[in-house]
N, C-alpha and C positions, 0 to 999 in steps of 0.2 A: 885567554889561557893557553898555554902550549899544550903539545901533544903529551908531554911527560906528566904534566899536571892532570890531564884527563885520565891518563892510565893510573895515576896514584888515587884519583878519586874514585874510579871504577873499582879498584881493589879495595878501597875502604868501604864502599858501598856493598861489595860482595861479602866482605867479612861481617858487616852489619847485618845483612839479610840472613846469613848462615847462622849468626848468633841469635836472631830473632826466631828462626826456624827451630833452632835447638831448644829454646826456651818454651816454644809452643808444644813441641812433641813431648818434652819432659813434663809439662804441665798436664796435658792430656792423659799421659800414662799414669801420672800420680792420682789425678782425679778419678780415673777408672778403678785403680786400686782402692782408693779411699771409699767409693761408693760400695764396692764389693765387701770391704771389711765392715763398713757401717750396717749392711744388711745382715751379715753374719752375727755382729754383736747384739743387734736387736732381737735376735732369735734366742740368745743365751741370757740377756739381762733378766733380772727379776723385776716384773712390771710394778710390784708394790713399792719399790724404792723410788719411782718416777711419778707415781700418782698419790703421794702422801699428802695429808692435810697440811703439812708444813711446806710452804712454797720454797722456803730457803734450802732445805735439804734436797727437794727435787731440782732446784737450780744448780746446786753443787754437783748432784750426780750427773746432771746433763752435761755440765762442763767437763767433769772427769771422763764421761763416756767419749766425748769428742777427742780428748787428749788420747784415750786409748785406741780410738779408731785411727788416729794419726800414727801412733806407734805400731799398730798391727799392719797398716799400710807399708810402712817402712821395713818391717820384717818380711812381708810378702815381696816387696821389691828387692830385698837382699837375696831372697831365694831364687828370684827370676834373673839375677844379674849375671851369673856365670852362664847359665843356659842360653840368655839372650846374646851375650858376647860370642859364644861358640856358633850359634846359628847365623849371626850377622856376618862373622868371618867366612863361613862357607858360602853365604849368598854373595858376598863381595868377590869371592874367588870364582863362582860360577858365572855372575853377571858383572863384570868390572866396570863396563861404560854403559850400563843401562840408565835411561834418562829418568825412570820412575823410582829408582833407589838412590838418587843422588843424596837424598836426606840422610841415608845410612852411611855413616862415616866414622873415622876413628875419633873425631872430635866429639861426636854425640856420645859414643861408648865411654869415652874418658869422663865426659860430664856426668853421666848417669853414675859412675863408680864414685866419683867425688861427692855427688849429692847424697848418695846412700850412706857414705861415710859420715858426712856432715849431720844428716838427719839421724843416723844411729847414735852419735854422741849426744846430740841435742835431746833424743828421747830418753836415753839411759841416764844421763847426768842431770837433767833439769825437768823434763815434762813428766816422767812417770813418778819421780819423788814428789813433784808439786801436786800430782793428781792424788797420791796417797795422803800426804799431810793435809791437802785440802778437803778431803772426805772426812778425815779424823779431827779436823780443827773445830773449835767452838768460839774462837776469839779470846782475846786477852781479858783477864778478870777486870771488871770495872769499866770496860769498853762497851760500846753500844752494839748490840747484836745485829747481826746481818751478814750478807755476803761479803762485804768490804771488810769487815773485822776478821773474817776468815782468811781473806787474802793477805792481810797484813800478818797474821800469825804465821800463815804458810810461807810467806817470803822470808820471815826471820829464821824459821827452822831450815828452810832450804839454803839460806847463807851460811848457817852454822854447820850444815852437813857439807856443803861445798868446801869451807875451810877445813873441816876434819879430813875429807878425802884428799884435798891438795896436800895437807901435811903429811898424811900416810904415803902418797906417792913420792913426795919429796925425800922422806926418810927411805923409801924402798929404793930410790934412784941413787941416793948417797951410799947405801949398803952394797947394791949390786955393782955400780961403777963408781968407785971412790975417786972421781975426777972432778977437779974443780970447773972445767968447762961444762961438764954435763950438768952440774948443779946450776951453774949460771944460765944455761940454755933452758932450765925449767921455767924461769920467768917468762920466756917466750911462750905464751899461752897456746897459739896455734901451731907453731912449728915444732914444739916439743911436747908440751903437756898433753893435748888431746891425742896425738898419735901414741904416746907412751901409755896413757890410761886405757885407750881402746885396744892396745896390744895386750894389756893385762886381761881386760874383760874378754878379747877374743881367745886368748889362751885358756881361760877358765871355760868358755864355750866349747873349745876344742876337746877339753878334758871331759866335759859333760857329754859331748858327742861320742866320745870313745867308750863310755860306759852305756849310754842308751841306745846307740845304733846296733851293737851285737844283740842285746836283749829285744829290740824291735824287730831285727830280722828273724828271730826264733818265734816271736809272737805273731808275725804277720800271717802265718799259716792258720793259727786259731781264729784270729780276727776275721780273716777272709772266709773261714768255714762257718762262722756265725752269720755273716752277711748273706752268703749264698745258700741255695737249696742244695742239700747233698743227695746223691742217687740213693735209691732203695736197693740196697745190695743183699743184706741179710737181716732185715728188719721189717716188722709189720707195723705200719703207721696206724691201722685200724686197732689193733691191740693197744698200742700206746695211747690212743685217743680215749679208748674205752677205760683203760686203767686210770688216766688222768681224770676223767669225768667221775669215776668211782671215788677217787681219793678227795676231789673237790665236793662232791655230795656228802662224804663222810664228815669232812670238816665243817661244812655248812650246817649239818645236823648237830654237830657238838656245839657250835656257836649258838644255834637256836634254843637248844636245849642243854643249858650248862649244868643242870641239877641231876643229870643222869649218872654221874660219878660222884662218889663222896669225897674226893680229894679237889682242891681248888685248880682251876685250869688258868693258863696263862692266855687271855683273850687276845692280847696284842700279837703274841706269837701266832695264834691261830689265823688272825686276820691277815698277817703277812704271808703265811704258807698259803692261804687262799688266793691272794693276789699273785703269788709265785705260780701256783698252779694254773691260774687263768692265763697268765703270760705264756706258760708252756703250751697250754691248749691252742692259744692263737697261733704260735709258731708251727705247731704240728699241723693245724688246718691249712697254713700257708704252704707247707711242704706237700700236703695232699693236693692241694689245687694247682701246684705248680706244673708246668707243661713238661713233656718228656724230653724236649730240646734243652730246657733250662736245667733240669736235673742231671741228665746224662752227658750233656756237652759243656755247659757253662762252668760247672764246678771243676771238672778235670782240666779244662783249659786254663782256668784261673790258677789252680795249683801248679800246673805245668810252667806257666809264665813266672810265678814266684820261684819256683825252683830253679828256672834258668837265670833269673835276675840275681838271685843269691849266689848261684855258682859263678857268674860272671864278676860279681863284686869281689868274692874272695880270690878268684884267679887273677883279677887286676892287681889286686894288693900284693899277692905272691909274686907276680912279675915285676912289680915295682921294687919289691924287696931285693930281688936278684939284681935288678938295674942298679940300685943303690951300692950293692956289694961289688959289683963289676966296674961301674963308672960312676964317679961323684958327679958328673954333669947332669944327672937325673934329679939333683936336688932341686927342691922348689925355691925359686928366686923371684925377685921383684921384676918390675918392668925394665927390660935390657935395651929399650929404644926402638924395638920392632913395632911396626903399625899393623893394623888389621888389614886383611885382605891380601896379604903377601904369601902366606904359606899356611897349609892346613895343620891344625892342632892335633890330628890323628893320622895314623900310619895307614888307616884304611879309607881315608878321604871323607866323603860326605856321609857314608854309611857308619864309619867309626865315630863321627861327630854326633850323629843321632844316637848311637849307643851310649855315648858319654852323657848326653843330656837325659836319656832315660835312666841311667844309673844314678845320676846326681839327684833326680827327683825322687826315685825309689829309696835312696839312703836318707833323704830327708824325711820322707813319710815314715820310714822305719824309725828314725830317731824320735820322731814325735810319738809314735806308738810306744816305743820303749820308755820314753819319758814319763808318759802317763800310766804304764804299766808298773813302773818301779814302785816299791812300798814307800820310798821317801816322798814321792809326789803323787801319791794316790789320791789324797784328799783335795788336791788342786784341780781335779778334772772339772771341766764345766759341765753344768746340767742344763737341760732345755728348759728355758724360761724360769730357772731357779738358781741363777748364779749371782752372788752378792758382788757389790761393786769393787770391794777389795780384792775379792778373787779374780775378778776380771783384770785388775791391774797387775796382780801377780802373774796370771797366764800371759798377758801382753809382754812383760818384762822377760819371762823365760823363753818364749817363743822368739823375741827379738835377739836374745843372746845366742840362741841355737841357730837362727837364720843367718845373723852376721858372721858367725863362725863357719858357715857353710863353705864359702870360697876357699878359706884357708885349709878346712878339713879336706875338701876335694883335691886341692892341689898337694897337700901333704901325703895323701894316699896315693897320688898318681893316676887319679881318675881322668885328668885332663892335663895337657902340656901348656895350656895357656897360662902365661905369667900374669901374677896378680897386679892390676892396674891401680893407678892413683896412690893413695896412702895405704892401702891394703899391702902393697909391696915393701913397705918401710918396717915390717917386722923383723927385728934382728934374730930372733930365735928360730926363723925359718931356715937360716943358713947354717945352723948347728947340725952337723951329720948325725951325732949320736942322739939327739932329741928325735929327729925325723925317723931314724932307723928303728929306735926303741918304740916310737909311737906306731909304726907300720907292723912291727912284730906283735905288739900288744893287741892291736886290733885284730890281726889274723887269729891269734890265739884265743882271744875272747869270743870271737864269732864262731870259730870252730867248736869251742867248748860248749856255748849256747845251743848250737844246731844239734850236736851229738846228744846233749842232755834232753832236747825236746824230742827228737825222733826216737830215742830209746827209752822214754819215759814210761810208755805203755808196757814194754817188755820188762822193764825193771819192776814196775807195779805188779806184774803178773807173777814174776819169780818171787818176789817178797811175799805175796799171797799164798803161793804154793808152799813155800818154806814154812810160813806161819801155820798153815793148815796141817803140814806134816809134823810139826813140833808141838802141836796142840795136844794136851792130855785127853785121854778117852773119857768118855761120860760113863758114870757108874750106872749099873743095870737098874738101880732103883729109881733113876730119874728119867728113864727113856720115854715114859708116858707123858711127861710134862714139858712143853716147850718153854724155852727160855725167852728173855726179852728180845735178845738178838734175833731168835727165830721168829718171833712176832713181827719184827722190823723188816723182815725179808718181804718184798712184794713180788709182783708178777715178773717173771723173767729175770730173777736175781736182783731187782733194783731195791735198794734199801730205803724204807720209809721211815719217817719220823714217828717217835713214840706217840706224839700227839695226834698223829694222823691215824694210826691203827688203834691205839688204845691210850689216851692221855692219861697219865698218872698211873701207868700200869705196875710201875715199881711200888710195891707196898699196897696195892689195891686188895682190900678185904675179900673182894669176890673171887679173886684168882687163887684159889685154894688147892686145886688139884687139876687132874686132866679132865674131870667131868665138867669143868667150868670153861673149858676151851673147846672149839669145834672148827672144823674146817668147812666153810659153807661156799657152795657154788653160786656166784652172782653172775648172771649172764655168761656162763661158760668160763668164767675166771675163778680160781681159787683164792681165798683170802682167809686168813685166821682172824678170829674176833673174839673179844671178851664178852661172854653172855651176861656177866653181872652189870658191865657198862653199857650193854645194850647198843653197841655201835651199829650193827648191821640189823 
């Protein structure tokens, strides 16, 4: 062999080894994500659906769970896609010729983007509909029962759904772009159909993020406040614990002695109230046992970080809006031929890249919080060891739609200057100036509105209460000695108690005939109103 042949052979071997290395790295990354998602889903699934006496249903649920695990791993990969690309670019800029990071190159990053695009289409179009139809199928009438019969029915339903979606996309393409060439290119499944369908799904996901993210940014403060221990500023935990124990004892007494009142009691409501009080008492005990560092330092720092991140997000969007008005070059575009490791995607260098990654993760978490806080998707929230299989499928689909739209969402808002790689950069609507500008303006407006509404809610509630008290009609002198039901419902420190807690069935209780039947009794140094006829105290 000549020298030229050896050079060609060495180049081919090098390309082969690089390809094998990329496949191994991609497999290891996906296997790690798959294991993490499997552990997460096993903590939310309902164990009764996998340990039923019918082995067929248990087998079907296990197969559907594995498909959901795959989909959730793809969603997590889509979330990590943009941050991983930004960090990889900064590493290549800092260490361009380091031997130990030769595996990190532009080919690997492009391959990961293409794999996420492929697996997202596969999960949304085939796997998740198959999992749902598979769990709901029972086999065709007259056929032999079993898992195989369910597979046949599911495949038929999936083919019909595919034809329906294909026809809808074909009609939509003909309406939007009345061009014969575009309709003919629809028959090219990979080059036109999947990118166009994924573009529609991504557009819906971006609209969903537009609604959920501002709501989540406002809800992050209250959610963090529930998870962390607040400092004791103007409150007495001992008094709250004593009051909670008093209310729990009163409810327990009503449950154990339901014949003390002439009116029927709602025992289910009383049991729910007892559980709520027990949960509240556990939280109060946790707050009392928390260390001073955790109370006085952890909570303020967390709130300060949330405030800074929220402010940076709004400021970044505002700057991007100004850039759009000044220079159209700030428009998000697809890949323009630039390779990774040549220029930083932030004007602040590595520090700016880290800030971009943090903001992307923060907005993604906020969008998930806002998604599950919205009234429309409130019932979809997973419960610990009590989530049905169909509910798990719905959660996986929604999370995949949100996460797959995250790169487009981040690029549209100007959170990063990294051009979308692979088929993500083929979305035509990203080049429309009016769509991008209106989207940024709508996001900034909704975020500002939600934040202002959240931070001024307490002030508005206090003003409404004060105005209501001023406009309330005075009480006649003849009724000054007899407390009303609303007065009896006022607990210690102005907290409002349920009628069932203070006196179940108080309205219309024959024992409450006048002021002589009501007295204020001191129990452990705390004043409570009680009905003597019902003998609560």
